[in-house]
C-alpha positions in Angstrom: -0.1 0.0 -0.1 1.2 3.1 -0.7 1.5 5.8 1.8 -0.6 9.3 0.7 2.1 11.4 3.1 5.6 11.0 3.8 6.4 10.0 7.7 6.8 13.0 10.4 9.8 13.6 12.4 7.2 13.2 15.2 3.7 12.0 15.9 0.7 13.2 17.6 -0.9 10.8 20.2 -4.0 11.3 17.7 -2.2 9.9 14.3 -0.4 7.2 17.0 -3.9 5.6 18.4 -4.9 6.1 14.6 -2.1 4.0 13.3 -2.4 1.2 15.8 -6.5 1.1 15.2 -5.8 0.8 11.8 -2.9 -2.2 12.2 -5.6 -4.0 14.5 -8.6 -3.9 11.7 -5.8 -5.5 9.5 -4.8 -8.0 11.8 -8.3 -8.8 13.0 -10.7 -8.2 9.9 -14.3 -9.1 11.0 -15.3 -12.9 10.2 -17.5 -14.0 7.2 -19.8 -11.6 5.3 -19.1 -8.9 8.3 -15.2 -8.6 6.1 -14.7 -5.9 3.2 -14.4 -7.8 0.1 -11.0 -7.5 -1.9 -11.7 -4.4 -4.3 -14.2 -3.2 -2.2 -14.1 0.6 -1.0 -14.4 1.5 2.6 -17.6 3.4 1.9 -19.3 0.4 -0.7 -18.8 -1.9 2.2 -20.4 -0.1 5.3 -23.2 0.5 2.5 -23.6 -3.1 1.7 -24.0 -3.8 5.6 -26.9 -3.8 7.4 -27.6 -1.6 10.7 -27.2 -4.8 12.4 -23.8 -6.2 10.6 -22.3 -2.6 11.1 -23.2 -3.2 14.9 -21.9 -6.0 14.9 -18.4 -4.8 13.0 -18.2 -2.3 15.9 -18.8 -4.8 18.3 -16.1 -7.0 16.9 -13.5 -3.9 16.8 -14.2 -3.0 20.4 -13.1 -6.6 21.0 -10.5 -6.7 19.1 -8.6 -3.5 19.5 -6.2 -1.9 21.8 -5.3 1.3 22.8 -1.8 2.8 23.3 -3.0 4.3 26.5 -3.4 0.7 27.6 0.5 0.3 27.6 0.6 3.1 30.4 -1.9 2.1 32.1 -0.6 -1.7 32.3 2.6 -0.1 33.4 1.4 2.0 36.2 -0.5 -1.1 37.5 2.5 -3.2 37.5 4.8 -0.5 39.0 2.2 0.3 41.9 1.8 -3.5 42.7 5.6 -4.2 43.2 6.9 -0.9 44.5 4.0 1.1 45.7 2.0 4.3 44.7 4.8 6.6 44.8 7.2 4.9 42.4 4.4 4.6 39.7 4.2 8.7 40.5 7.4 9.5 39.7 7.7 7.2 36.6 4.7 8.4 35.5 5.8 12.1 35.5 2.8 13.0 37.8 2.9 16.0 40.3 0.2 14.4 42.7 -0.6 11.3 43.3 -4.6 11.3 42.8 -3.5 11.6 39.2 -1.5 8.3 39.1 -4.3 6.7 40.7 -6.4 7.2 37.6 -3.9 5.0 35.6 -2.9 2.2 38.3 -5.1 0.4 39.5 -5.6 -0.7 43.4 -3.9 -3.9 44.5 -7.2 -5.7 45.4 -5.3 -9.1 46.0 -3.1 -7.3 48.5 -6.4 -6.1 50.5 -7.9 -9.7 50.6 -4.4 -10.8 51.7 -4.5 -8.4 54.9 -8.2 -9.1 55.7 -7.2 -12.5 55.4 -4.2 -12.3 58.0 -5.6 -9.3 59.9 -9.0 -10.4 60.3 
């Protein structure tokens, strides 16, 4: 496939997110009749699908796509679990810990362990 534009020196987050979404669409095309046919334009493909099929494609995409921000979220959760909230805060570059808590999930397993041991 021939690109329409030359690559930039830097990419904005929207362009990066768009590139990942397109790569996921290529790697995981919808099954059977929901898939875009060879030589079919995007507009023709979408026009061929019924409303119900369009919803199926949207559901398929939600299940077979990931977003770059999930990497940051996973990293923050891992660091918080292993080294604590402050380490995650520093590594993510946050000034306040409450911002870090949006990215790093709480360790529910640790809470269950404390309750089991302490009562």
